[in-house]
C-alpha positions in Angstrom: 136.8 8.3 115.4 136.8 6.7 118.8 134.6 4.4 120.8 133.7 4.7 124.5 132.2 2.4 127.1 130.4 3.6 130.3 130.2 1.0 133.0 128.1 1.7 136.2 125.5 -0.3 138.1 123.5 2.9 138.5 121.4 3.5 135.3 121.0 7.2 136.1 124.8 7.6 136.4 125.3 6.1 133.0 122.6 8.3 131.4 124.0 11.4 133.1 127.5 10.7 131.7 126.2 9.8 128.3 124.2 13.1 128.0 126.6 15.3 129.9 129.8 14.8 127.8 130.1 16.4 124.4 131.1 13.3 122.6 131.2 14.9 119.1 133.9 17.4 120.2 136.0 14.4 121.4 135.5 12.7 118.0 133.7 9.7 119.8 131.3 8.1 117.3 130.0 5.3 119.5 129.1 5.3 123.2 128.2 1.9 124.7 126.6 1.2 128.1 127.1 -1.6 130.6 125.7 -2.1 134.1 128.0 -4.8 135.4 131.3 -6.6 134.6 129.6 -9.3 132.5 127.8 -6.8 130.2 131.0 -4.8 129.8 133.0 -7.9 128.7 130.3 -8.7 126.2 130.8 -5.2 124.6 134.5 -6.0 124.3 133.6 -9.2 122.5 131.6 -7.3 119.9 133.7 -4.3 119.2 137.0 -2.6 120.2 136.8 0.1 122.9 139.2 3.0 123.1 138.3 4.5 126.5 136.3 3.0 129.3 134.7 5.1 132.0 134.1 2.7 134.9 132.7 2.8 138.4 134.9 1.0 140.9 132.3 -0.1 143.4 129.9 -2.5 141.5 128.2 -5.6 143.1 128.8 -8.1 140.3 132.5 -7.6 139.9 134.4 -4.5 140.8 135.9 -2.0 138.3 139.3 -3.3 139.4 138.4 -6.9 138.5 137.0 -5.6 135.2 140.2 -3.7 134.4 142.3 -6.9 135.1 140.3 -8.7 132.4 140.4 -5.7 130.0 144.2 -5.6 130.3 144.3 -9.1 129.0 141.8 -8.8 126.1 142.3 -5.1 125.1 145.5 -3.7 126.6 145.2 -0.6 124.3 142.1 0.6 126.1 142.5 3.5 128.5 140.4 3.4 131.7 139.1 6.3 133.8 137.7 5.2 137.2 134.8 6.8 139.0 134.3 6.4 142.7 132.3 7.9 145.5 135.0 7.1 148.1 138.7 8.0 148.4 139.5 4.4 149.1 143.2 4.0 149.1 143.3 0.3 148.5 141.1 0.7 145.4 143.2 3.6 144.1 146.4 1.7 144.7 145.2 -1.3 142.8 143.8 0.9 140.0 147.2 2.5 139.6 149.0 -0.8 139.6 146.9 -1.9 136.7 147.7 1.2 134.8 144.4 2.9 135.0 144.6 6.2 133.1 143.0 8.3 135.8 140.3 8.4 138.5 137.7 11.0 139.4 135.5 11.3 142.5 131.7 11.4 142.3 129.7 13.5 141.9 131.3 14.0 138.5 132.0 17.5 137.1 131.3 16.9 133.4 133.9 19.5 132.2 136.6 17.7 134.2 135.5 14.4 132.9 135.5 15.8 129.3 139.1 17.1 129.8 140.2 13.7 131.3 138.7 11.8 128.4 140.3 14.2 125.9 143.7 13.5 127.5 143.2 9.8 127.4 142.3 10.0 123.7 145.4 12.1 123.0 147.5 9.4 124.6 145.8 6.8 122.5 146.4 8.8 119.3 150.1 9.3 120.1 150.6 5.6 120.8 148.8 4.7 117.5 150.8 7.1 115.5 154.0 5.8 116.9 152.9 2.2 116.2 151.9 3.1 112.7 155.3 4.7 112.0 157.1 1.7 113.3 155.1 -0.7 111.2 155.3 1.5 108.1 159.0 1.8 108.2 159.8 -1.7 109.5 160.7 -2.9 106.0 163.1 0.0 105.7 164.7 -0.8 109.0 165.3 -4.4 107.9 166.8 -3.2 104.7 168.9 -0.7 106.7 170.3 -3.6 108.7 171.2 -5.4 105.6 172.7 -2.6 103.5 173.4 -3.6 100.0 176.5 -1.6 99.2 179.0 -1.8 102.1 182.0 -1.2 99.9 180.5 2.0 98.3 179.4 3.2 101.8 182.9 2.7 103.2 184.4 4.5 100.2 182.3 7.7 100.7 182.9 7.6 104.5 186.6 7.3 104.0 186.7 10.0 101.3 184.5 12.6 103.2 186.4 12.0 106.5 189.8 12.4 105.0 190.9 8.8 105.7 191.2 8.5 101.9 192.6 11.4 99.8 192.2 11.2 96.1 194.8 12.8 93.8 195.5 12.4 90.1 198.4 10.0 91.0 196.3 7.5 93.1 192.7 7.9 92.0 192.7 5.0 89.5 194.0 2.6 92.1 191.5 3.7 94.8 188.5 3.5 92.4 189.5 0.2 91.1 189.8 -1.2 94.6 186.3 -0.1 95.3 185.0 -1.1 91.9 183.9 2.5 91.2 185.8 3.5 88.1 182.7 5.2 86.6 183.2 8.0 89.2 186.6 9.1 87.9 185.4 11.9 85.7 182.1 12.5 87.5 180.9 15.7 89.1 179.3 15.6 92.5 176.9 17.8 94.4 176.8 17.1 98.1 173.8 18.0 100.2 173.9 17.7 104.0 170.5 16.8 105.5 170.5 17.9 109.1 167.8 16.4 111.4 167.4 19.1 114.1 164.5 17.8 116.3 161.6 15.4 116.4 158.0 16.4 117.1 157.5 13.4 119.3 159.7 11.4 121.6 161.6 8.5 120.0 163.9 5.9 121.4 167.4 5.4 120.0 166.2 2.6 117.8 163.1 4.5 116.6 165.3 7.5 115.7 167.5 5.2 113.6 164.5 3.8 111.8 163.1 7.3 111.1 166.4 8.6 109.9 166.6 5.7 107.5 163.1 6.7 106.2 164.4 10.3 105.9 167.3 9.1 103.8 165.0 7.0 101.7 162.8 10.1 101.1 165.9 12.0 100.1 166.9 9.4 97.6 163.4 9.6 96.0 163.0 13.4 96.1 166.5 14.8 95.8 167.8 12.2 93.3 164.9 11.8 90.9 167.0 10.2 88.2 168.6 7.8 90.7 172.1 9.1 89.9 173.8 9.4 93.3 174.1 8.0 96.8 172.5 8.8 100.1 174.7 7.8 103.1 175.0 8.3 106.8 178.6 8.8 107.8 180.2 7.1 110.8 179.6 10.4 112.7 175.8 10.2 112.0 175.7 12.9 109.3 173.1 12.3 106.5 174.6 13.2 103.1 173.1 13.2 99.6 175.6 13.0 96.8 174.2 13.7 93.4 176.3 12.5 90.4 176.6 14.2 87.0 178.9 15.0 84.1 180.0 17.9 81.9 180.6 20.2 84.9 177.1 19.9 86.4 175.9 17.4 88.9 172.5 15.8 88.3 171.1 17.5 91.4 172.0 21.0 90.3 168.8 21.6 88.4 166.1 23.2 90.6 167.7 21.6 93.7 166.7 24.5 96.0 162.9 24.0 95.2 163.2 20.2 95.6 164.9 20.6 99.0 162.1 23.0 100.2 159.5 20.4 99.2 161.5 17.6 100.8 161.7 19.6 104.1 157.9 20.2 104.1 157.2 16.5 103.4 159.6 15.4 106.2 157.9 17.7 108.6 154.4 16.4 107.7 155.0 12.7 107.2 158.0 12.0 109.5 157.3 14.6 112.2 160.7 16.2 112.3 162.4 19.6 111.8 165.4 19.5 109.4 167.5 21.8 107.2 169.3 21.1 103.9 172.8 22.5 103.2 173.5 22.5 99.5 177.2 22.4 98.4 178.7 23.2 95.0 179.6 21.0 92.1 182.8 19.3 93.0 185.2 16.7 91.6 186.3 13.6 93.4 189.5 15.6 94.5 187.7 18.4 96.3 184.3 17.0 97.4 185.7 16.4 100.9 186.5 20.1 101.1 183.0 21.0 100.0 181.6 18.6 102.6 183.8 20.2 105.3 182.3 23.6 104.4 178.8 22.2 104.7 179.6 20.8 108.2 180.8 24.3 109.2 177.6 25.9 107.9 175.5 23.5 109.9 177.7 24.0 113.0 177.3 27.8 112.8 173.5 27.6 112.4 172.1 27.7 116.0 168.6 29.0 115.6 166.7 28.4 112.3 165.1 25.1 111.4 163.3 23.8 108.2 165.5 26.0 106.0 167.6 25.5 102.8 171.1 26.9 102.8 173.5 27.1 99.9 177.2 27.3 99.9 177.2 29.8 97.1 175.3 32.2 99.4 178.1 32.0 102.0 180.8 33.6 99.8 183.7 32.1 98.0 186.1 31.5 100.9 187.4 28.0 101.0 188.9 25.9 103.8 190.9 24.3 101.1 193.9 26.6 101.9 194.4 24.6 105.1 196.3 21.3 104.6 195.2 19.0 106.1 191.6 20.2 106.3 190.0 21.5 109.5 188.2 18.1 110.1 191.6 16.3 110.0 193.3 18.7 112.3 190.3 18.4 114.7 190.6 14.6 114.7 194.3 14.6 115.5 193.7 17.0 118.4 190.7 15.2 119.8 192.5 11.8 119.6 195.4 13.2 121.6 197.9 13.0 118.7 199.6 16.2 119.6 203.0 15.5 118.2 201.5 14.4 114.8 199.5 17.6 114.7 202.5 19.7 115.5 204.5 18.0 112.7 201.6 18.9 110.3 201.6 22.5 111.4 205.4 22.8 111.0 205.2 21.1 107.6 202.4 23.5 106.4 204.4 26.5 107.6 207.5 25.2 105.8 205.5 24.7 102.5 204.2 28.3 102.8 207.8 29.5 103.3 208.7 28.0 99.9 205.9 29.9 98.1 207.3 32.6 95.9 206.3 36.1 96.9 204.3 35.1 100.0 202.3 38.1 101.1 201.0 39.3 104.4 197.4 38.7 103.1 198.2 35.1 102.4 199.6 34.7 105.9 196.5 36.3 107.3 194.4 33.8 105.2 196.2 30.9 106.8 195.7 32.5 110.3 192.0 32.9 109.6 191.6 29.2 108.6 193.6 28.1 111.6 191.5 30.1 114.0 188.3 28.7 112.4 189.6 25.3 113.5 190.4 26.6 117.0 186.9 28.1 117.5 185.3 24.9 116.1 187.1 22.7 118.7 186.5 25.1 121.5 182.7 25.3 120.9 182.4 21.6 120.2 184.0 20.7 123.6 182.2 23.5 125.6 185.4 25.5 126.2 185.4 29.3 126.6 188.0 31.0 124.4 188.1 34.0 126.8 188.7 31.9 129.9 191.2 29.7 128.2 193.4 32.4 126.8 192.9 35.5 129.0 196.0 34.7 131.1 198.2 33.7 128.2 200.5 36.7 127.4 200.7 37.2 123.7 198.2 34.5 122.9 195.1 36.5 122.4 192.8 35.0 119.7 193.0 38.3 117.8 196.8 38.3 117.6 198.1 38.8 114.0 201.5 37.3 113.4 203.7 39.4 111.1 205.8 36.5 109.8 205.9 32.7 109.4 208.0 32.2 112.6 205.4 34.1 114.7 202.6 32.1 113.0 204.2 28.8 113.8 204.9 29.7 117.4 201.3 30.9 117.9 199.8 27.8 116.3 201.9 25.4 118.3 201.1 27.1 121.6 197.4 27.3 120.9 197.1 23.6 120.1 199.1 22.7 123.1 196.8 24.7 125.4 193.7 23.2 123.8 195.2 19.7 124.0 195.8 20.1 127.8 192.2 21.2 128.3 190.6 18.4 126.1 192.4 15.7 127.9 191.2 16.9 131.3 187.8 15.7 130.1 186.1 19.2 130.2 183.8 18.2 127.4 180.5 19.5 126.1 178.9 16.1 126.8 179.8 16.4 130.5 178.1 19.8 130.6 175.0 18.4 128.9 174.9 15.5 131.4 175.2 18.0 134.3 172.3 20.1 132.9 170.2 17.0 132.6 170.9 15.9 136.2 170.1 19.4 137.6 166.8 19.6 135.7 165.3 16.1 135.9 162.1 17.5 137.4 161.5 19.8 134.4 160.8 19.2 130.7 164.1 18.9 128.9 164.2 19.3 125.1 167.0 18.8 122.6 166.7 22.5 121.7 167.2 23.6 125.4 170.4 21.5 125.7 171.7 22.8 122.4 171.1 26.3 123.5 172.8 25.7 126.8 176.1 24.6 125.2 175.7 26.9 122.1 175.6 24.1 119.5 173.4 23.3 116.6 170.7 20.7 117.8 171.5 18.2 115.1 175.2 18.5 115.7 174.7 18.0 119.5 172.5 14.9 118.9 175.1 13.2 116.8 177.9 14.1 119.2 176.0 12.9 122.2 175.0 9.6 120.5 178.5 9.0 119.3 180.1 9.5 122.7 177.4 8.2 125.0 176.1 5.4 122.8 172.4 6.3 123.0 170.1 9.2 122.1 169.6 12.2 124.4 165.9 11.1 124.8 166.9 7.6 125.9 169.6 8.9 128.2 167.2 11.3 130.0 164.7 8.5 130.4 167.2 6.0 131.8 168.6 8.6 134.3 165.1 9.5 135.5 164.0 5.9 135.9 167.2 4.8 137.6 166.8 7.5 140.2 163.1 6.7 140.5 164.0 3.1 141.0 166.3 4.0 143.9 163.6 6.0 145.6 161.0 3.3 145.1 163.3 0.6 146.6 164.9 2.5 149.4 162.2 4.8 150.7 158.5 4.8 151.6 157.7 7.9 149.5 154.4 7.3 147.6 155.1 6.3 144.1 152.8 9.1 142.8 155.2 11.6 144.6 158.2 9.9 143.1 156.7 10.4 139.6 156.1 14.1 140.3 159.7 14.5 141.5 160.9 13.6 138.0 158.4 15.8 136.1 155.7 13.1 135.5 152.4 14.7 136.6 150.4 12.0 134.6 151.0 8.9 136.7 149.9 6.6 133.9 152.7 8.0 131.6 155.3 7.5 134.4 154.2 3.9 134.9 154.5 3.2 131.2 158.0 4.7 131.0 159.1 2.8 134.1 157.7 -0.4 132.6 159.5 0.3 129.4 162.8 0.4 131.2 162.3 -2.3 133.8 159.5 -4.5 132.3 157.4 -4.2 135.5 155.2 -1.4 136.9 156.8 0.7 139.7 154.4 -0.9 142.3 155.4 -4.4 141.3 159.0 -3.3 141.5 158.5 -2.0 145.1 156.7 -5.3 146.1 159.5 -7.4 144.6 162.2 -5.4 146.3 160.4 -5.7 149.6 160.1 -9.5 149.2 163.9 -9.8 148.5 164.7 -7.7 151.6 
């Protein structure tokens, strides 16, 4: 419930507002009255006030003077000004002090009701965000001081392919990481894909919330505590359940637990996410299982809050491709063309030594290779049709009839893709272009993902990894940077500047500007004028 204060030197104006607004519908339990600045400040001394409806022109201290004091003693209070005159100086000062809105007398009560409702929604959002930050602040501190850096590094290296375990080297690797208990364990990886947030978060807030999401996964998806929940260097959240005797601890009823976990995350953390459940794997093949989960996530463009299982995707494995798709992708994206070409030739040579190599097995390799091609093309915003339409004999549907044709096709394809990648035609550039062209409109993570045909969670991780900040923060900084330029170099009214970048609520624009530059837009214009 909320508390409101009406301030006006005209008693009938106060009585009219008090009786004309449907306070119960607004969940306002207390409505206080004051007839001058001194009385209003006494109310603030007795009780917190959520929204203040205040006349500007009062004889014993104007509404502007009152707001200056309220900003000092109760900065969370939202203020709605009432005035009988469209006095620009008053309005200008009110906006500078971050008044929520102002209305002209005589007041239309339905308009006032709607304005109060908007102010209360703004207060509710700010409170929820503050509560989330405070609630998960301990988690954030623990996140900054992670207990098991060695274990975390081991899983990152294993899943990314930087470490490859085999029967010949597994003992040495596990001893080095003090993890010998994992030698005969069975693992069930579950990829937790955060697809979107129900409210705007900064980069730091997203990191705090994702840590809370991993904490929740540890409690709900690893009830016996046997396992790890990590975030890879690429920003992927992975649950790894441990077990023995051919079954991981997380196998039992994991689908139902994931469904409940998704519902709880949506309710408590305000996010849409999906879970991708792998299969029981040994330490030798868990990286392959993880690669298949990444591919499942990548190919899911539309559905959120779902549980997917690898078993439902069929038995096809990317294990036939050595090195795995993720490793080939890394080599190509890092510009290591010669190393990748050597890997391709080596794999083709190995296949040539296989007794009784069939055309079906050759087609299987081609299929896995083309999966890698499509993955890289989509990831970097490249069109397969445009890229290969002029290449005679290099159609993506080409089916080599022997190893020599397969090798020639593979080498030429990676060469063409390499040339394109290192001309910087990346998906991130396309996203940035879309943002720049649509700054005056609402831009969501889902819109951007749809524009570049990527899974929203995948795009968010890719953007943050390459740009260094979240999509939300990037959009905010671009908007505020351009707004700053208009404010300092033109005489355009600041309210019009706000509308130019899609902010039709001036108070919200002012708060966002202050968040980036630590001063209000009006103060920034004044300071710039003084410097000039």
